C-alpha positions as CSV (number, residue, x, y, z in Angstrom):
1,X,-31.8,-5.7,-11.7
2,X,-29.7,-6.3,-14.8
3,X,-32.3,-7.8,-17.2
4,X,-29.6,-9.5,-19.4
5,X,-29.0,-12.0,-16.5
6,X,-31.6,-14.0,-14.6
7,X,-29.5,-14.5,-11.4
8,X,-31.3,-15.1,-8.1
9,X,-30.3,-15.2,-4.5
10,X,-29.8,-18.5,-2.7
11,X,-33.0,-19.3,-0.7
12,X,-31.3,-21.6,1.9
13,X,-29.0,-21.0,4.8
14,X,-26.5,-23.9,4.8
15,X,-23.5,-24.9,2.7
16,X,-24.9,-28.4,2.1
17,X,-28.1,-26.9,0.7
18,X,-25.9,-25.0,-1.8
19,X,-24.0,-28.1,-2.8
20,X,-27.1,-30.4,-2.7
21,X,-27.8,-30.1,-6.5
22,X,-24.3,-31.4,-7.3
23,X,-23.7,-34.3,-4.9
24,X,-26.3,-36.8,-6.1
25,X,-23.9,-38.7,-8.3
26,X,-21.6,-40.0,-5.5
27,X,-20.9,-40.0,-1.8
28,X,-19.4,-36.6,-0.9
29,X,-17.7,-35.2,2.2
30,X,-16.3,-31.7,2.9
31,X,-12.8,-31.3,4.3
32,X,-13.3,-28.2,6.4
33,X,-9.6,-27.4,7.1
34,X,-6.9,-26.0,4.8
35,X,-3.7,-27.9,4.3
36,X,-0.7,-26.6,6.2
37,X,3.1,-26.6,5.8
38,X,4.2,-26.1,9.5
39,X,6.2,-28.7,11.4
40,X,3.1,-29.8,13.4
41,X,1.2,-30.8,10.2
42,X,0.8,-34.6,9.8
43,X,0.3,-34.0,6.0
44,X,2.3,-31.0,5.0
45,X,1.6,-29.6,1.5
46,X,5.2,-29.5,0.4
47,X,5.3,-31.6,-2.8
48,X,3.2,-30.0,-5.4
49,X,0.3,-27.8,-4.2
50,X,2.3,-25.2,-2.4
51,X,0.5,-22.8,0.0
52,X,2.2,-19.8,1.4
53,X,1.0,-19.9,5.1
54,X,4.1,-18.3,6.7
55,X,7.8,-18.0,5.6
56,X,9.2,-19.5,8.9
57,X,7.9,-21.7,11.7
58,X,7.5,-18.6,13.9
59,X,5.1,-17.0,11.4
60,X,3.2,-20.0,10.1
61,X,-0.6,-19.9,10.4
62,X,-1.3,-21.5,13.8
63,X,-2.6,-25.0,14.5
64,X,-5.7,-23.6,16.3
65,X,-6.6,-21.4,13.3
66,X,-6.2,-24.1,10.7
67,X,-7.6,-27.1,12.6
68,X,-10.1,-25.5,15.0
69,X,-11.4,-21.9,14.6
70,X,-11.6,-21.8,10.8
71,X,-13.1,-25.3,10.1
72,X,-15.6,-24.9,13.0
73,X,-16.9,-21.6,11.5
74,X,-17.8,-23.5,8.3
75,X,-19.1,-26.5,10.3
76,X,-21.6,-24.1,12.0
77,X,-23.3,-23.4,8.7
78,X,-22.7,-26.8,7.0
79,X,-26.1,-28.3,7.5
80,X,-26.8,-32.0,7.3
81,X,-26.6,-33.1,3.7
82,X,-22.8,-33.3,3.5
83,X,-20.6,-34.8,6.2
84,X,-18.0,-32.3,7.4
85,X,-14.6,-33.9,8.0
86,X,-13.6,-32.8,11.5
87,X,-10.1,-33.6,12.8
88,X,-10.4,-31.6,16.1
89,X,-13.9,-31.7,17.7
90,X,-15.6,-28.4,18.8
91,X,-16.8,-28.3,22.4
92,X,-20.2,-29.7,23.3
93,X,-21.2,-26.2,24.4
94,X,-20.5,-24.8,20.9
95,X,-22.3,-27.7,19.2
96,X,-25.3,-27.2,21.5
97,X,-25.4,-23.5,20.7
98,X,-25.3,-24.2,17.0
99,X,-28.1,-26.7,17.2
100,X,-30.3,-24.2,19.1
101,X,-29.6,-21.1,17.0
102,X,-29.0,-22.5,13.5
103,X,-31.9,-24.9,13.7
104,X,-30.1,-27.6,11.8
105,X,-27.8,-30.4,12.9
106,X,-24.4,-30.2,11.1
107,X,-23.3,-33.6,9.9
108,X,-19.9,-34.3,11.4
109,X,-17.5,-37.1,10.5
110,X,-14.8,-37.3,13.2
111,X,-11.4,-38.5,12.0
112,X,-7.9,-38.8,13.5
113,X,-5.8,-35.8,12.5
114,X,-2.7,-37.9,12.2
115,X,-4.2,-40.4,9.7
116,X,-7.3,-38.7,8.1
117,X,-6.0,-38.1,4.6
118,X,-4.8,-41.7,4.3
119,X,-8.1,-42.9,5.7
120,X,-10.0,-40.7,3.2
121,X,-7.9,-41.9,0.3
122,X,-8.7,-45.5,1.1
123,X,-12.3,-44.8,2.2
124,X,-15.2,-46.6,0.5
125,X,-17.6,-44.3,2.4
126,X,-16.4,-41.2,0.6
127,X,-16.1,-41.1,-3.2
128,X,-15.4,-37.4,-3.5
129,X,-14.2,-34.7,-1.1
130,X,-14.9,-31.0,-1.5
131,X,-11.9,-29.0,-0.4
132,X,-10.8,-25.4,0.2
133,X,-7.5,-26.2,-1.4
134,X,-5.9,-29.3,-3.0
135,X,-4.1,-31.7,-0.6
136,X,-0.8,-33.3,-1.7
137,X,-1.6,-36.4,0.4
138,X,-5.2,-37.0,-0.7
139,X,-5.5,-39.1,-3.9
140,X,-6.2,-36.9,-6.9
141,X,-9.3,-38.9,-7.9
142,X,-10.8,-38.3,-4.4
143,X,-10.9,-34.5,-4.9
144,X,-14.4,-33.3,-6.0
145,X,-12.6,-30.8,-8.3
146,X,-9.5,-32.1,-10.1
147,X,-6.7,-30.8,-7.9
148,X,-4.5,-29.5,-10.7
149,X,-7.4,-27.5,-12.0
150,X,-8.3,-26.2,-8.6
151,X,-4.7,-25.2,-7.8
152,X,-4.5,-23.3,-11.1
153,X,-7.8,-21.5,-10.5
154,X,-6.6,-20.5,-7.0
155,X,-3.4,-19.0,-8.3
156,X,-2.9,-15.2,-8.4
157,X,-1.6,-15.4,-11.9
158,X,-4.9,-16.8,-13.3
159,X,-6.7,-13.5,-12.7
160,X,-6.3,-12.0,-16.1
161,X,-7.8,-15.1,-17.7
162,X,-11.2,-14.7,-16.1
163,X,-12.6,-12.2,-18.6
164,X,-13.0,-9.3,-16.2
165,X,-11.1,-6.0,-15.7
166,X,-8.2,-6.3,-13.3
167,X,-5.0,-4.4,-12.6
168,X,-2.2,-5.0,-15.1
169,X,0.4,-7.5,-13.7
170,X,3.2,-9.7,-14.8
171,X,4.0,-13.1,-13.4
172,X,7.5,-14.4,-12.8
173,X,8.8,-18.0,-12.3
174,X,11.5,-17.5,-9.7
175,X,13.4,-20.6,-10.9
176,X,13.8,-18.9,-14.3
177,X,14.1,-15.3,-13.2
178,X,16.2,-13.8,-10.3
179,X,14.4,-11.5,-8.0
180,X,17.0,-8.8,-8.7
181,X,16.4,-9.0,-12.5
182,X,12.7,-8.2,-12.2
183,X,11.9,-4.8,-13.7
184,X,9.7,-3.1,-11.0
185,X,7.2,-0.3,-11.6
186,X,7.2,3.0,-9.8
187,X,5.8,3.0,-6.2
188,X,3.2,2.1,-5.2
189,X,2.6,-1.4,-6.5
190,X,1.9,-4.9,-5.2
191,X,3.9,-8.1,-5.1
192,X,1.9,-11.4,-4.4
193,X,3.0,-14.9,-4.0
194,X,1.0,-17.4,-6.1
195,X,-1.1,-19.1,-3.3
196,X,-1.0,-16.9,-0.1
197,X,-3.3,-17.9,2.7
198,X,-5.5,-15.2,4.3
199,X,-3.5,-12.2,3.2
200,X,-0.2,-13.9,3.7
201,X,2.1,-13.4,0.7
202,X,0.6,-10.1,-0.4
203,X,2.9,-7.1,-0.1
204,X,2.0,-3.5,-0.7
205,X,5.2,-1.8,-1.9
206,X,5.2,2.0,-1.2
207,X,8.9,2.5,-0.5
208,X,12.3,0.8,-0.6
209,X,11.8,-0.5,3.0
210,X,8.7,-2.3,1.9
211,X,10.5,-3.9,-1.0
212,X,13.4,-5.1,1.1
213,X,11.0,-6.7,3.6
214,X,9.1,-8.3,0.7
215,X,12.2,-9.7,-0.9
216,X,13.4,-11.1,2.4
217,X,10.1,-13.0,2.8
218,X,10.2,-14.3,-0.7
219,X,13.8,-15.5,-0.3
220,X,12.7,-17.4,2.9
221,X,9.9,-19.1,0.9
222,X,12.4,-20.0,-1.8
223,X,14.8,-21.4,0.8
224,X,12.1,-23.7,2.2
225,X,11.0,-24.6,-1.3
226,X,7.4,-23.5,-1.0
227,X,7.2,-21.0,-3.8
228,X,7.7,-21.0,-7.6
229,X,5.8,-17.9,-8.9
230,X,5.1,-14.3,-7.9
231,X,3.2,-11.6,-9.6
232,X,4.0,-7.8,-9.7
233,X,0.8,-5.9,-10.0
234,X,-0.4,-2.3,-10.5
235,X,-1.8,-0.6,-7.5
236,X,-5.5,0.5,-7.9
237,X,-5.5,4.2,-6.9
238,X,-8.4,6.3,-5.6
239,X,-10.1,3.3,-4.1
240,X,-13.5,4.1,-2.6
241,X,-14.8,0.6,-1.8
242,X,-13.5,-3.0,-1.4
243,X,-16.1,-5.8,-2.1
244,X,-16.2,-9.5,-1.9
245,X,-18.8,-10.8,-4.4
246,X,-19.9,-14.4,-3.8
247,X,-21.9,-16.8,-5.9
248,X,-22.3,-20.6,-6.5
249,X,-21.7,-22.2,-9.9
250,X,-23.2,-25.7,-10.3
251,X,-22.1,-28.5,-12.5
252,X,-24.3,-27.2,-15.3
253,X,-22.7,-23.8,-15.2
254,X,-25.8,-22.2,-13.6
255,X,-25.3,-19.4,-11.1
256,X,-26.9,-18.7,-7.7
257,X,-26.1,-15.5,-5.9
258,X,-24.8,-15.8,-2.3
259,X,-24.1,-12.1,-1.4
260,X,-21.7,-9.2,-1.5
261,X,-19.7,-7.9,1.5
262,X,-17.7,-4.7,2.0
263,X,-14.4,-6.0,3.2
264,X,-12.7,-4.8,6.4
265,X,-8.9,-4.9,5.9
266,X,-5.9,-3.3,7.6
267,X,-3.7,-0.8,5.8
268,X,-1.3,-3.7,5.3
269,X,-4.0,-5.7,3.5
270,X,-4.8,-8.2,6.2
271,X,-8.4,-9.4,6.3
272,X,-10.4,-8.5,9.4
273,X,-13.9,-9.4,8.3
274,X,-16.9,-8.3,6.3
275,X,-19.8,-5.9,6.5
276,X,-23.1,-6.6,4.6
277,X,-26.3,-4.8,3.9
278,X,-28.7,-7.7,2.9
279,X,-31.5,-5.4,1.7
280,X,-29.7,-2.6,-0.1
281,X,-26.8,-4.2,-1.8
282,X,-27.3,-4.1,-5.6
283,X,-25.5,-7.2,-7.0
284,X,-26.6,-6.4,-10.5
285,X,-23.6,-4.0,-10.9
286,X,-21.4,-7.1,-10.7
287,X,-23.5,-9.4,-13.0
288,X,-21.1,-9.1,-16.0
289,X,-18.2,-10.1,-13.8
290,X,-20.1,-12.9,-12.2
291,X,-21.2,-14.3,-15.6
292,X,-17.7,-14.1,-17.0
293,X,-16.0,-15.8,-13.9
294,X,-18.8,-18.4,-13.6
295,X,-18.5,-19.3,-17.3
296,X,-14.7,-19.6,-17.0
297,X,-14.9,-21.7,-13.9
298,X,-17.5,-24.0,-15.5
299,X,-15.3,-24.5,-18.6
300,X,-12.4,-25.5,-16.4
301,X,-14.5,-28.2,-14.6
302,X,-15.1,-26.3,-11.4
303,X,-18.3,-26.3,-9.3
304,X,-18.8,-24.7,-5.9
305,X,-18.6,-21.4,-4.2
306,X,-16.6,-18.5,-5.8
307,X,-15.8,-15.2,-4.1
308,X,-13.9,-12.5,-6.0
309,X,-12.5,-9.3,-4.5
310,X,-13.3,-6.1,-6.3
311,X,-12.0,-2.6,-5.8
312,X,-14.1,0.3,-6.9
313,X,-12.3,3.6,-7.7
314,X,-13.8,7.1,-7.6
315,X,-14.6,7.0,-11.3
316,X,-16.9,4.0,-10.7
317,X,-14.5,1.5,-12.4
318,X,-14.4,-2.0,-10.9
319,X,-11.2,-4.0,-10.8
320,X,-11.1,-7.7,-9.7
321,X,-8.0,-8.0,-7.5
322,X,-8.4,-11.7,-6.4
323,X,-10.6,-14.7,-7.1
324,X,-11.1,-17.5,-4.5
325,X,-12.6,-20.7,-5.9
326,X,-13.7,-22.0,-2.5
327,X,-15.9,-21.2,0.4
328,X,-14.7,-17.7,1.5
329,X,-14.1,-16.3,4.9
330,X,-17.4,-14.3,4.9
331,X,-19.5,-17.0,3.2
332,X,-21.2,-17.9,6.5
333,X,-22.1,-14.2,6.9
334,X,-23.8,-14.1,3.5
335,X,-25.7,-17.3,4.3
336,X,-27.5,-15.6,7.2
337,X,-29.4,-13.4,4.7
338,X,-32.8,-15.1,4.8
339,X,-32.8,-15.7,8.5
340,X,-31.9,-12.2,9.4
341,X,-34.1,-10.4,6.9
342,X,-37.0,-12.4,8.4
343,X,-36.2,-10.8,11.7
344,X,-36.0,-7.3,10.2
345,X,-32.2,-7.3,10.5
346,X,-30.7,-5.8,7.3
347,X,-27.1,-5.1,8.4
348,X,-24.4,-7.5,9.8
349,X,-20.7,-7.5,10.4
350,X,-18.5,-10.6,10.6
351,X,-15.2,-10.6,12.4
352,X,-12.6,-13.2,13.4
353,X,-11.2,-11.0,16.1
354,X,-13.6,-11.1,19.1
355,X,-12.4,-12.1,22.5
356,X,-14.1,-12.3,25.9
357,X,-12.9,-13.3,29.4
358,X,-14.3,-16.6,30.7
359,X,-15.4,-20.0,29.3
360,X,-17.8,-20.3,26.5
361,X,-20.4,-21.6,28.9
362,X,-20.2,-18.4,31.0
363,X,-20.3,-16.3,27.8
364,X,-23.4,-18.0,26.7
365,X,-25.0,-17.0,30.0
366,X,-23.7,-13.4,30.0
367,X,-24.8,-12.7,26.4
368,X,-28.0,-14.9,26.4
369,X,-30.3,-11.9,25.7
370,X,-28.2,-10.8,22.6
371,X,-27.8,-14.4,21.4
372,X,-31.5,-15.2,21.7
373,X,-32.3,-12.0,19.7
374,X,-29.6,-12.9,17.2
375,X,-28.0,-9.6,17.9
376,X,-24.9,-11.8,18.1
377,X,-24.3,-15.0,16.2
378,X,-21.3,-17.2,17.3
379,X,-19.7,-19.2,14.5
380,X,-16.6,-20.4,16.2
381,X,-15.3,-20.3,19.8
382,X,-12.0,-21.6,21.3
383,X,-11.2,-21.4,25.0
384,X,-7.6,-20.4,25.9
385,X,-5.7,-19.6,29.1
386,X,-3.1,-16.9,29.7
387,X,-1.5,-16.3,33.1
388,X,-4.0,-18.6,34.7
389,X,-7.0,-16.7,33.3
390,X,-9.4,-18.3,30.8
391,X,-10.7,-16.4,27.8
392,X,-12.5,-17.3,24.6
393,X,-11.5,-16.4,21.1
394,X,-14.7,-15.9,19.0
395,X,-15.6,-15.7,15.3
396,X,-19.0,-13.9,15.3
397,X,-21.6,-11.9,13.5
398,X,-23.1,-8.7,15.0
399,X,-26.4,-7.7,13.5
400,X,-28.8,-4.8,13.4
401,X,-31.8,-3.3,11.6
402,X,-29.5,-0.4,10.5
403,X,-25.8,0.2,10.7
404,X,-26.3,2.6,13.5
405,X,-28.3,0.1,15.5
406,X,-25.7,-2.6,14.8
407,X,-23.0,-0.2,16.1
408,X,-25.1,0.5,19.2
409,X,-25.5,-3.3,19.8
410,X,-21.7,-3.8,19.3
411,X,-21.1,-1.0,21.9
412,X,-23.5,-2.7,24.4
413,X,-21.7,-6.1,23.8
414,X,-18.4,-4.3,24.5
415,X,-19.9,-3.0,27.8
416,X,-20.6,-6.6,28.7
417,X,-17.0,-7.7,28.0
418,X,-16.9,-8.6,24.3
419,X,-13.7,-7.1,22.9
420,X,-12.9,-6.5,19.2
421,X,-9.1,-6.9,18.8
422,X,-8.3,-6.1,15.1
C-alpha cells in the first residue's frame, strides 16, 4: 500500500452505513431517482440544473429506467439508517428477495410521484435530502449538498480543476460561441455535453460522419433549451484499461475506500456494467488521485460517494476522464466486497442488461440454487410483457472464486434462460 496515505476499505455493506457518520445533525432522506426532462416527468429539470437525458422525446431515458430499475438497484443496498424516497414501489417478490439475501431491511418512504418534490420541500420530517443530481423543483436548502455546488462538481468542464492528470480539453458556452466557429482538433477526439446521463451526450468523433451526428444532437439540445456548455477533449490513445475508482469523503474530509471496477463499455462509449476483483485490485496506485479529488470535493462543501473514471495507457499513465460526485452505477457491486470475500468469492460482474422469460417469482424458483449460493445477486427486476409473453429485465451481479469460475457460472445461468443483452 502507498504509505503516504492511510486509506482503508469500507467495512460495511450498505449505503446508509457509509453515510451514517454524516447524518447525525439533521433528519436525512435519499432521493433514489434522477430528475428527468421528458414529457412524462411531473417535475422536469428544465429551469437551471439541465441534464442531458435524450435530445428528443423518442430518445429520452425511459420512465422505467429512471423511476423503477435504477432507484430500486440503490434501494437494494440502502440499508435501514436513511429512508429511501421511493416514488414507484418495487414488487413484494423483489423486496422479499432483498430481505432474505441482503440481510437488512431497506428503509423505504413511499411518496406520490406527482407531488413528491413539493411534499419534500414542505416536509418537516426531512431536513436534508441526499440526491444523485440537483432538482430544480426541490428547495435549495433541502439539498444535503448545496445544489449549485453539486451541479458544478457534476459538470464535465470541472475535470481539470480536480488536481489530477486528465486529457486536455476546452469548454465552450454555446450561447457565446457558434458550433461552426469552434476550432476542432484532428480526429479522433471527444465532444461532451456538460451533464450527460449514463453516457448520453458523449460523442467519440473519428470521422466527419460522427461530427455531423454529434452537431445534429447538440443542435436538438439547444433547440429544446437543455444545454449551455460543451467540451472538446483529446482522445486518450493506446488505452489498455478503463477503471471506475470509488470512495467516500465525509464532512471532515476523511476518505474511505469503496472499490475499483474495470468498466464494460461499448465502442460508442455506452456503459454496460463493471467487473471487479475484490482481492487483487491494488487501489494504492490511485491514492494520489483519490486524495486530490477528495480534498477538492471537501473544500467545495461536498460529502458522499465519488466515482472517477480513469483510462490507463500502455505507458502506465493514468488519465481521469470523468468524475461523478454521486452514488455510481457500480457502487452496489463494490459494496458486496465483504459479503462475497467471506464466501471465498473474489470476482464479480455487474450488468444492467440481463433478461429472462417469466415472472420474477418463477425466476426466483428456477435460479434458487444459484441465488442461495450468491452465484447470482439480483439488485433490480422489472416484469414486462411483449406479444403476450412475460419477461423480466434484471440488474444483477454474477460472482465467482476466479474469473474463469464466474464465466462458467454465467454460462450455466445462460443455459437456464438468463440472457445477457448488451
